[in-house]
PQR file with spaces between the fields and no chain letter, atoms N, CA, C, O and H, PARSE charges and radii, in Angstrom:
ATOM       1  N    UNK     1       8.711   15.900   45.093 -0.4000 1.5000
ATOM       2  CA   UNK     1       7.809   15.701   44.582 -0.0000 2.0000
ATOM       3  C    UNK     1       7.387   16.490   43.220  0.5500 1.7000
ATOM       4  O    UNK     1       7.532   16.084   42.067 -0.5500 1.4000
ATOM       5  N    UNK     2       6.805   17.772   43.674 -0.4000 1.5000
ATOM       6  CA   UNK     2       6.510   18.584   42.521 -0.0000 2.0000
ATOM       7  C    UNK     2       7.741   19.109   41.555  0.5500 1.7000
ATOM       8  O    UNK     2       7.597   19.452   40.381 -0.5500 1.4000
ATOM       9  H    UNK     2       6.687   18.101   44.611  0.4000 1.0000
ATOM      10  N    UNK     3       8.935   19.101   42.264 -0.4000 1.5000
ATOM      11  CA   UNK     3      10.098   19.440   41.517 -0.0000 2.0000
ATOM      12  C    UNK     3      10.222   18.411   40.472  0.5500 1.7000
ATOM      13  O    UNK     3      10.343   18.708   39.283 -0.5500 1.4000
ATOM      14  H    UNK     3       9.052   18.822   43.217  0.4000 1.0000
ATOM      15  N    UNK     4      10.190   17.128   40.938 -0.4000 1.5000
ATOM      16  CA   UNK     4      10.597   15.959   39.996 -0.0000 2.0000
ATOM      17  C    UNK     4       9.647   16.040   38.873  0.5500 1.7000
ATOM      18  O    UNK     4      10.095   15.802   37.751 -0.5500 1.4000
ATOM      19  H    UNK     4      10.091   16.887   41.903  0.4000 1.0000
ATOM      20  N    UNK     5       8.353   16.351   39.014 -0.4000 1.5000
ATOM      21  CA   UNK     5       7.671   16.392   38.007 -0.0000 2.0000
ATOM      22  C    UNK     5       8.015   17.429   36.825  0.5500 1.7000
ATOM      23  O    UNK     5       8.115   17.166   35.627 -0.5500 1.4000
ATOM      24  H    UNK     5       7.990   16.543   39.925  0.4000 1.0000
ATOM      25  N    UNK     6       8.154   18.541   37.393 -0.4000 1.5000
ATOM      26  CA   UNK     6       8.618   19.643   36.489 -0.0000 2.0000
ATOM      27  C    UNK     6       9.933   19.362   35.667  0.5500 1.7000
ATOM      28  O    UNK     6      10.148   19.691   34.500 -0.5500 1.4000
ATOM      29  H    UNK     6       8.073   18.755   38.366  0.4000 1.0000
ATOM      30  N    UNK     7      10.847   18.616   36.613 -0.4000 1.5000
ATOM      31  CA   UNK     7      12.326   18.319   35.892 -0.0000 2.0000
ATOM      32  C    UNK     7      11.949   17.222   34.879  0.5500 1.7000
ATOM      33  O    UNK     7      12.587   17.219   33.826 -0.5500 1.4000
ATOM      34  H    UNK     7      10.672   18.349   37.560  0.4000 1.0000
ATOM      35  N    UNK     8      10.992   16.288   35.061 -0.4000 1.5000
ATOM      36  CA   UNK     8      10.773   15.271   34.022 -0.0000 2.0000
ATOM      37  C    UNK     8       9.958   15.978   32.955  0.5500 1.7000
ATOM      38  O    UNK     8      10.204   15.517   31.841 -0.5500 1.4000
ATOM      39  H    UNK     8      10.474   16.290   35.916  0.4000 1.0000
ATOM      40  N    UNK     9       9.242   16.759   32.956 -0.4000 1.5000
ATOM      41  CA   UNK     9       8.487   17.660   32.063 -0.0000 2.0000
ATOM      42  C    UNK     9       9.463   18.346   31.179  0.5500 1.7000
ATOM      43  O    UNK     9       9.353   18.242   29.957 -0.5500 1.4000
ATOM      44  H    UNK     9       9.042   17.134   33.861  0.4000 1.0000
ATOM      45  N    UNK    10      10.361   19.003   31.696 -0.4000 1.5000
ATOM      46  CA   UNK    10      11.472   19.757   31.031 -0.0000 2.0000
ATOM      47  C    UNK    10      12.403   19.038   30.404  0.5500 1.7000
ATOM      48  O    UNK    10      12.927   19.507   29.394 -0.5500 1.4000
ATOM      49  H    UNK    10      10.450   19.087   32.689  0.4000 1.0000
ATOM      50  N    UNK    11      12.804   17.660   30.934 -0.4000 1.5000
ATOM      51  CA   UNK    11      13.657   16.686   30.235 -0.0000 2.0000
ATOM      52  C    UNK    11      12.963   16.083   28.982  0.5500 1.7000
ATOM      53  O    UNK    11      13.570   15.896   27.928 -0.5500 1.4000
ATOM      54  H    UNK    11      12.378   17.279   31.754  0.4000 1.0000
ATOM      55  N    UNK    12      11.671   15.795   29.165 -0.4000 1.5000
ATOM      56  CA   UNK    12      10.918   15.420   28.011 -0.0000 2.0000
ATOM      57  C    UNK    12      10.673   16.226   26.781  0.5500 1.7000
ATOM      58  O    UNK    12      10.611   15.768   25.640 -0.5500 1.4000
ATOM      59  H    UNK    12      11.178   15.946   30.022  0.4000 1.0000
ATOM      60  N    UNK    13      10.521   17.639   27.177 -0.4000 1.5000
ATOM      61  CA   UNK    13      10.325   18.867   26.143 -0.0000 2.0000
ATOM      62  C    UNK    13      11.884   18.916   25.494  0.5500 1.7000
ATOM      63  O    UNK    13      12.050   19.037   24.281 -0.5500 1.4000
ATOM      64  H    UNK    13      10.571   18.011   28.104  0.4000 1.0000
ATOM      65  N    UNK    14      12.827   18.824   26.295 -0.4000 1.5000
ATOM      66  CA   UNK    14      14.175   19.027   25.640 -0.0000 2.0000
ATOM      67  C    UNK    14      14.481   17.657   24.623  0.5500 1.7000
ATOM      68  O    UNK    14      15.216   17.773   23.642 -0.5500 1.4000
ATOM      69  H    UNK    14      12.692   18.725   27.281  0.4000 1.0000
ATOM      70  N    UNK    15      13.883   16.472   24.952 -0.4000 1.5000
ATOM      71  CA   UNK    15      14.078   15.460   24.061 -0.0000 2.0000
ATOM      72  C    UNK    15      13.234   15.469   22.807  0.5500 1.7000
ATOM      73  O    UNK    15      13.593   14.915   21.768 -0.5500 1.4000
ATOM      74  H    UNK    15      13.287   16.378   25.749  0.4000 1.0000
ATOM      75  N    UNK    16      12.194   16.067   22.939 -0.4000 1.5000
ATOM      76  CA   UNK    16      11.289   16.286   21.563 -0.0000 2.0000
ATOM      77  C    UNK    16      11.753   17.282   20.746  0.5500 1.7000
ATOM      78  O    UNK    16      11.581   17.117   19.538 -0.5500 1.4000
ATOM      79  H    UNK    16      11.903   16.517   23.783  0.4000 1.0000
ATOM      80  N    UNK    17      12.370   18.401   21.170 -0.4000 1.5000
ATOM      81  CA   UNK    17      12.830   19.353   20.323 -0.0000 2.0000
ATOM      82  C    UNK    17      14.288   19.168   20.039  0.5500 1.7000
ATOM      83  O    UNK    17      14.804   20.108   19.436 -0.5500 1.4000
ATOM      84  H    UNK    17      12.510   18.535   22.151  0.4000 1.0000
ATOM      85  N    UNK    18      15.100   18.108   20.357 -0.4000 1.5000
ATOM      86  CA   UNK    18      16.503   17.763   20.186 -0.0000 2.0000
ATOM      87  C    UNK    18      16.563   17.037   18.835  0.5500 1.7000
ATOM      88  O    UNK    18      16.426   15.814   18.791 -0.5500 1.4000
ATOM      89  H    UNK    18      14.680   17.344   20.847  0.4000 1.0000
ATOM      90  N    UNK    19      16.774   17.804   17.690 -0.4000 1.5000
ATOM      91  CA   UNK    19      16.978   17.135   16.309 -0.0000 2.0000
ATOM      92  C    UNK    19      17.695   15.851   16.451  0.5500 1.7000
ATOM      93  O    UNK    19      17.135   14.777   16.230 -0.5500 1.4000
ATOM      94  H    UNK    19      16.886   18.797   17.726  0.4000 1.0000
ATOM      95  N    UNK    20      18.918   15.950   16.815 -0.4000 1.5000
ATOM      96  CA   UNK    20      19.773   14.748   16.723 -0.0000 2.0000
ATOM      97  C    UNK    20      19.128   13.596   17.236  0.5500 1.7000
ATOM      98  O    UNK    20      19.217   12.586   16.539 -0.5500 1.4000
ATOM      99  H    UNK    20      19.373   16.822   16.994  0.4000 1.0000
ATOM     100  N    UNK    21      18.343   13.504   18.561 -0.4000 1.5000
ATOM     101  CA   UNK    21      17.558   12.387   18.883 -0.0000 2.0000
ATOM     102  C    UNK    21      16.581   11.852   18.206  0.5500 1.7000
ATOM     103  O    UNK    21      16.428   10.645   18.017 -0.5500 1.4000
ATOM     104  H    UNK    21      18.270   14.325   19.127  0.4000 1.0000
ATOM     105  N    UNK    22      15.646   13.037   17.685 -0.4000 1.5000
ATOM     106  CA   UNK    22      14.727   12.752   16.880 -0.0000 2.0000
ATOM     107  C    UNK    22      15.014   12.031   15.599  0.5500 1.7000
ATOM     108  O    UNK    22      14.279   11.117   15.227 -0.5500 1.4000
ATOM     109  H    UNK    22      15.770   14.017   17.839  0.4000 1.0000
ATOM     110  N    UNK    23      16.036   12.405   14.931 -0.4000 1.5000
ATOM     111  CA   UNK    23      16.813   11.826   13.736 -0.0000 2.0000
ATOM     112  C    UNK    23      16.791   10.348   13.919  0.5500 1.7000
ATOM     113  O    UNK    23      16.129    9.556   13.247 -0.5500 1.4000
ATOM     114  H    UNK    23      16.634   13.147   15.234  0.4000 1.0000
ATOM     115  N    UNK    24      17.777   10.002   15.134 -0.4000 1.5000
ATOM     116  CA   UNK    24      18.236    8.787   15.499 -0.0000 2.0000
ATOM     117  C    UNK    24      16.985    7.791   15.769  0.5500 1.7000
ATOM     118  O    UNK    24      17.019    6.605   15.439 -0.5500 1.4000
ATOM     119  H    UNK    24      18.315   10.645   15.680  0.4000 1.0000
ATOM     120  N    UNK    25      15.936    8.370   16.372 -0.4000 1.5000
ATOM     121  CA   UNK    25      14.808    7.531   16.639 -0.0000 2.0000
ATOM     122  C    UNK    25      14.048    7.300   15.296  0.5500 1.7000
ATOM     123  O    UNK    25      13.365    6.287   15.147 -0.5500 1.4000
ATOM     124  H    UNK    25      15.908    9.333   16.640  0.4000 1.0000
ATOM     125  N    UNK    26      14.158    8.168   14.399 -0.4000 1.5000
ATOM     126  CA   UNK    26      13.380    8.144   13.248 -0.0000 2.0000
ATOM     127  C    UNK    26      14.101    7.116   12.237  0.5500 1.7000
ATOM     128  O    UNK    26      13.500    6.526   11.339 -0.5500 1.4000
ATOM     129  H    UNK    26      14.712    8.992   14.520  0.4000 1.0000
ATOM     130  N    UNK    27      15.363    6.998   12.489 -0.4000 1.5000
ATOM     131  CA   UNK    27      16.198    6.177   11.413 -0.0000 2.0000
ATOM     132  C    UNK    27      16.506    4.793   12.247  0.5500 1.7000
ATOM     133  O    UNK    27      17.107    3.897   11.654 -0.5500 1.4000
ATOM     134  H    UNK    27      15.851    7.477   13.218  0.4000 1.0000
ATOM     135  N    UNK    28      16.150    4.629   13.449 -0.4000 1.5000
ATOM     136  CA   UNK    28      16.343    3.234   14.169 -0.0000 2.0000
ATOM     137  C    UNK    28      15.109    2.415   14.342  0.5500 1.7000
ATOM     138  O    UNK    28      14.892    1.821   15.398 -0.5500 1.4000
ATOM     139  H    UNK    28      15.661    5.357   13.930  0.4000 1.0000
ATOM     140  N    UNK    29      14.293    2.373   13.318 -0.4000 1.5000
ATOM     141  CA   UNK    29      13.171    1.652   13.207 -0.0000 2.0000
ATOM     142  C    UNK    29      13.504    0.401   12.911  0.5500 1.7000
ATOM     143  O    UNK    29      14.514    0.326   12.212 -0.5500 1.4000
ATOM     144  H    UNK    29      14.470    2.856   12.460  0.4000 1.0000
ATOM     145  N    UNK    30      12.878   -0.866   13.272 -0.4000 1.5000
ATOM     146  CA   UNK    30      13.130   -2.230   12.786 -0.0000 2.0000
ATOM     147  C    UNK    30      11.970   -2.396   11.968  0.5500 1.7000
ATOM     148  O    UNK    30      10.957   -1.719   12.142 -0.5500 1.4000
ATOM     149  H    UNK    30      12.057   -0.805   13.840  0.4000 1.0000
ATOM     150  N    UNK    31      12.073   -3.236   11.116 -0.4000 1.5000
ATOM     151  CA   UNK    31      11.245   -3.705    9.941 -0.0000 2.0000
ATOM     152  C    UNK    31       9.852   -3.722   10.506  0.5500 1.7000
ATOM     153  O    UNK    31       8.981   -3.031    9.979 -0.5500 1.4000
ATOM     154  H    UNK    31      12.897   -3.786   10.974  0.4000 1.0000
ATOM     155  N    UNK    32       9.585   -4.512   11.603 -0.4000 1.5000
ATOM     156  CA   UNK    32       8.119   -4.738   12.055 -0.0000 2.0000
ATOM     157  C    UNK    32       7.669   -3.370   12.459  0.5500 1.7000
ATOM     158  O    UNK    32       6.452   -3.266   12.307 -0.5500 1.4000
ATOM     159  H    UNK    32      10.293   -5.073   12.032  0.4000 1.0000
ATOM     160  N    UNK    33       8.192   -2.366   12.887 -0.4000 1.5000
ATOM     161  CA   UNK    33       7.739   -1.147   13.151 -0.0000 2.0000
ATOM     162  C    UNK    33       7.263   -0.456   11.958  0.5500 1.7000
ATOM     163  O    UNK    33       6.221    0.198   11.907 -0.5500 1.4000
ATOM     164  H    UNK    33       9.181   -2.450   13.010  0.4000 1.0000
ATOM     165  N    UNK    34       8.346   -0.694   10.698 -0.4000 1.5000
ATOM     166  CA   UNK    34       7.777   -0.116    9.500 -0.0000 2.0000
ATOM     167  C    UNK    34       6.294   -0.507    8.975  0.5500 1.7000
ATOM     168  O    UNK    34       5.427    0.226    8.500 -0.5500 1.4000
ATOM     169  H    UNK    34       9.192   -1.225   10.739  0.4000 1.0000
ATOM     170  N    UNK    35       6.286   -1.814    9.202 -0.4000 1.5000
ATOM     171  CA   UNK    35       4.959   -2.693    8.858 -0.0000 2.0000
ATOM     172  C    UNK    35       3.683   -1.989    9.806  0.5500 1.7000
ATOM     173  O    UNK    35       2.600   -1.761    9.266 -0.5500 1.4000
ATOM     174  H    UNK    35       6.990   -2.410    9.588  0.4000 1.0000
ATOM     175  N    UNK    36       3.897   -1.691   11.157 -0.4000 1.5000
ATOM     176  CA   UNK    36       2.858   -1.050   11.902 -0.0000 2.0000
ATOM     177  C    UNK    36       2.680    0.017   11.374  0.5500 1.7000
ATOM     178  O    UNK    36       1.522    0.199   11.002 -0.5500 1.4000
ATOM     179  H    UNK    36       4.776   -1.875   11.596  0.4000 1.0000
ATOM     180  N    UNK    37       3.565    1.020   11.141 -0.4000 1.5000
ATOM     181  CA   UNK    37       3.122    2.225   10.622 -0.0000 2.0000
ATOM     182  C    UNK    37       2.499    2.398    9.430  0.5500 1.7000
ATOM     183  O    UNK    37       1.794    3.385    9.220 -0.5500 1.4000
ATOM     184  H    UNK    37       4.506    0.872   11.444  0.4000 1.0000
ATOM     185  N    UNK    38       2.719    1.388    8.479 -0.4000 1.5000
ATOM     186  CA   UNK    38       2.128    1.382    7.251 -0.0000 2.0000
ATOM     187  C    UNK    38       0.727    0.925    7.441  0.5500 1.7000
ATOM     188  O    UNK    38      -0.167    1.515    6.835 -0.5500 1.4000
ATOM     189  H    UNK    38       3.292    0.587    8.650  0.4000 1.0000
ATOM     190  N    UNK    39       0.437   -0.134    8.277 -0.4000 1.5000
ATOM     191  CA   UNK    39      -1.172   -0.585    8.573 -0.0000 2.0000
ATOM     192  C    UNK    39      -1.835    0.624    9.267  0.5500 1.7000
ATOM     193  O    UNK    39      -2.936    0.938    8.816 -0.5500 1.4000
ATOM     194  H    UNK    39       1.164   -0.613    8.770  0.4000 1.0000
ATOM     195  N    UNK    40      -1.355    1.336   10.268 -0.4000 1.5000
ATOM     196  CA   UNK    40      -1.823    2.456   10.882 -0.0000 2.0000
ATOM     197  C    UNK    40      -2.312    3.409    9.748  0.5500 1.7000
ATOM     198  O    UNK    40      -3.489    3.768    9.719 -0.5500 1.4000
ATOM     199  H    UNK    40      -0.460    1.081   10.634  0.4000 1.0000
ATOM     200  N    UNK    41      -1.418    3.813    8.829 -0.4000 1.5000
ATOM     201  CA   UNK    41      -1.634    4.663    7.771 -0.0000 2.0000
ATOM     202  C    UNK    41      -2.629    4.302    6.882  0.5500 1.7000
ATOM     203  O    UNK    41      -3.504    5.085    6.512 -0.5500 1.4000
ATOM     204  H    UNK    41      -0.461    3.522    8.853  0.4000 1.0000
ATOM     205  N    UNK    42      -2.518    2.937    6.456 -0.4000 1.5000
ATOM     206  CA   UNK    42      -3.680    2.335    5.661 -0.0000 2.0000
ATOM     207  C    UNK    42      -5.056    2.493    6.219  0.5500 1.7000
ATOM     208  O    UNK    42      -6.069    2.737    5.564 -0.5500 1.4000
ATOM     209  H    UNK    42      -1.807    2.301    6.756  0.4000 1.0000
ATOM     210  N    UNK    43      -4.964    2.318    7.556 -0.4000 1.5000
ATOM     211  CA   UNK    43      -6.482    2.250    8.328 -0.0000 2.0000
ATOM     212  C    UNK    43      -6.897    3.537    8.314  0.5500 1.7000
ATOM     213  O    UNK    43      -8.101    3.723    8.136 -0.5500 1.4000
ATOM     214  H    UNK    43      -4.141    2.119    8.088  0.4000 1.0000
ATOM     215  N    UNK    44      -6.127    4.543    8.470 -0.4000 1.5000
ATOM     216  CA   UNK    44      -6.451    6.080    8.556 -0.0000 2.0000
ATOM     217  C    UNK    44      -7.205    6.566    7.273  0.5500 1.7000
ATOM     218  O    UNK    44      -8.230    7.247    7.245 -0.5500 1.4000
ATOM     219  H    UNK    44      -5.149    4.392    8.614  0.4000 1.0000
ATOM     220  N    UNK    45      -6.333    5.970    5.992 -0.4000 1.5000
ATOM     221  CA   UNK    45      -6.757    6.383    4.712 -0.0000 2.0000
ATOM     222  C    UNK    45      -7.954    5.566    4.330  0.5500 1.7000
ATOM     223  O    UNK    45      -8.739    6.119    3.560 -0.5500 1.4000
ATOM     224  H    UNK    45      -5.500    5.417    6.015  0.4000 1.0000
ATOM     225  N    UNK    46      -8.261    4.248    4.762 -0.4000 1.5000
ATOM     226  CA   UNK    46      -9.384    3.431    4.484 -0.0000 2.0000
ATOM     227  C    UNK    46     -10.646    4.194    5.231  0.5500 1.7000
ATOM     228  O    UNK    46     -11.648    4.435    4.559 -0.5500 1.4000
ATOM     229  H    UNK    46      -7.623    3.798    5.387  0.4000 1.0000
ATOM     230  N    UNK    47     -10.599    4.535    6.485 -0.4000 1.5000
ATOM     231  CA   UNK    47     -11.552    5.268    7.272 -0.0000 2.0000
ATOM     232  C    UNK    47     -11.948    6.476    6.683  0.5500 1.7000
ATOM     233  O    UNK    47     -13.161    6.682    6.738 -0.5500 1.4000
ATOM     234  H    UNK    47      -9.785    4.340    7.032  0.4000 1.0000
ATOM     235  N    UNK    48     -11.267    7.328    6.138 -0.4000 1.5000
ATOM     236  CA   UNK    48     -11.384    8.457    5.609 -0.0000 2.0000
ATOM     237  C    UNK    48     -12.215    8.294    4.276  0.5500 1.7000
ATOM     238  O    UNK    48     -13.256    8.938    4.149 -0.5500 1.4000
ATOM     239  H    UNK    48     -10.282    7.160    6.094  0.4000 1.0000
ATOM     240  N    UNK    49     -11.798    7.484    3.324 -0.4000 1.5000
ATOM     241  CA   UNK    49     -12.553    7.238    2.183 -0.0000 2.0000
ATOM     242  C    UNK    49     -13.811    6.499    2.520  0.5500 1.7000
ATOM     243  O    UNK    49     -14.731    6.600    1.709 -0.5500 1.4000
ATOM     244  H    UNK    49     -10.953    6.960    3.427  0.4000 1.0000
ATOM     245  N    UNK    50     -13.976    5.841    3.489 -0.4000 1.5000
ATOM     246  CA   UNK    50     -15.320    5.028    3.862 -0.0000 2.0000
ATOM     247  C    UNK    50     -16.158    6.227    4.543  0.5500 1.7000
ATOM     248  O    UNK    50     -17.377    6.120    4.409 -0.5500 1.4000
ATOM     249  H    UNK    50     -13.229    5.759    4.149  0.4000 1.0000
ATOM     250  N    UNK    51     -15.748    7.216    5.167 -0.4000 1.5000
ATOM     251  CA   UNK    51     -16.437    7.974    5.917 -0.0000 2.0000
ATOM     252  C    UNK    51     -17.147    9.051    5.054  0.5500 1.7000
ATOM     253  O    UNK    51     -16.679    9.255    3.934 -0.5500 1.4000
ATOM     254  H    UNK    51     -14.758    7.303    5.276  0.4000 1.0000
ATOM     255  N    UNK    52     -18.282    9.795    5.482 -0.4000 1.5000
ATOM     256  CA   UNK    52     -18.975   10.692    4.728 -0.0000 2.0000
ATOM     257  C    UNK    52     -18.179   11.984    4.563  0.5500 1.7000
ATOM     258  O    UNK    52     -18.714   12.889    3.923 -0.5500 1.4000
ATOM     259  H    UNK    52     -18.662    9.629    6.392  0.4000 1.0000
ATOM     260  N    UNK    53     -17.033   12.158    5.038 -0.4000 1.5000
ATOM     261  CA   UNK    53     -16.119   13.284    4.910 -0.0000 2.0000
ATOM     262  C    UNK    53     -15.462   13.272    3.422  0.5500 1.7000
ATOM     263  O    UNK    53     -15.236   14.334    2.843 -0.5500 1.4000
ATOM     264  H    UNK    53     -16.597   11.422    5.557  0.4000 1.0000
ATOM     265  N    UNK    54     -15.185   12.084    2.870 -0.4000 1.5000
ATOM     266  CA   UNK    54     -14.599   12.025    1.611 -0.0000 2.0000
ATOM     267  C    UNK    54     -15.459   12.792    0.415  0.5500 1.7000
ATOM     268  O    UNK    54     -14.934   13.677   -0.260 -0.5500 1.4000
ATOM     269  H    UNK    54     -15.369   11.221    3.340  0.4000 1.0000
ATOM     270  N    UNK    55     -16.576   12.445    0.258 -0.4000 1.5000
ATOM     271  CA   UNK    55     -17.391   13.078   -0.954 -0.0000 2.0000
ATOM     272  C    UNK    55     -17.425   14.691   -0.708  0.5500 1.7000
ATOM     273  O    UNK    55     -17.451   15.491   -1.644 -0.5500 1.4000
ATOM     274  H    UNK    55     -17.002   11.726    0.806  0.4000 1.0000
ATOM     275  N    UNK    56     -17.421   15.066    0.656 -0.4000 1.5000
ATOM     276  CA   UNK    56     -17.738   16.654    0.833 -0.0000 2.0000
ATOM     277  C    UNK    56     -16.526   17.101    0.517  0.5500 1.7000
ATOM     278  O    UNK    56     -16.485   18.156   -0.116 -0.5500 1.4000
ATOM     279  H    UNK    56     -17.400   14.417    1.416  0.4000 1.0000
ATOM     280  N    UNK    57     -15.288   16.446    0.859 -0.4000 1.5000
ATOM     281  CA   UNK    57     -13.998   17.191    0.630 -0.0000 2.0000
ATOM     282  C    UNK    57     -13.727   17.213   -1.048  0.5500 1.7000
ATOM     283  O    UNK    57     -13.065   18.071   -1.632 -0.5500 1.4000
ATOM     284  H    UNK    57     -15.321   15.588    1.373  0.4000 1.0000
ATOM     285  N    UNK    58     -14.295   16.246   -1.569 -0.4000 1.5000
ATOM     286  CA   UNK    58     -14.077   16.026   -3.409 -0.0000 2.0000
ATOM     287  C    UNK    58     -14.953   17.231   -3.782  0.5500 1.7000
ATOM     288  O    UNK    58     -14.519   17.999   -4.641 -0.5500 1.4000
ATOM     289  H    UNK    58     -14.834   15.549   -1.095  0.4000 1.0000
ATOM     290  N    UNK    59     -16.173   17.472   -3.201 -0.4000 1.5000
ATOM     291  CA   UNK    59     -17.175   18.627   -3.631 -0.0000 2.0000
ATOM     292  C    UNK    59     -16.301   19.967   -3.599  0.5500 1.7000
ATOM     293  O    UNK    59     -16.379   20.845   -4.459 -0.5500 1.4000
ATOM     294  H    UNK    59     -16.525   16.848   -2.503  0.4000 1.0000
ATOM     295  N    UNK    60     -15.516   19.997   -2.562 -0.4000 1.5000
ATOM     296  CA   UNK    60     -14.936   21.536   -2.139 -0.0000 2.0000
ATOM     297  C    UNK    60     -13.862   21.845   -3.099  0.5500 1.7000
ATOM     298  O    UNK    60     -13.505   23.012   -3.261 -0.5500 1.4000
ATOM     299  H    UNK    60     -15.453   19.284   -1.864  0.4000 1.0000
ATOM     300  N    UNK    61     -13.254   20.737   -3.832 -0.4000 1.5000
ATOM     301  CA   UNK    61     -12.138   21.023   -4.733 -0.0000 2.0000
ATOM     302  C    UNK    61     -12.579   21.473   -6.081  0.5500 1.7000
ATOM     303  O    UNK    61     -11.744   21.748   -6.943 -0.5500 1.4000
ATOM     304  H    UNK    61     -13.544   19.789   -3.701  0.4000 1.0000
């Protein structure tokens, strides 16, 4: 049981650092996934500009 968990962890880490697999997954998006990524990015930007951190970041520049 414990060995299976360690093997799965090592396999997962190997997948993360494998550049060929990462590139294939990044280029294999469907159009709906691009829309989802754009919506999530837009939500992050809007929440940053609406939050109180934005004016403070502008003052630091």
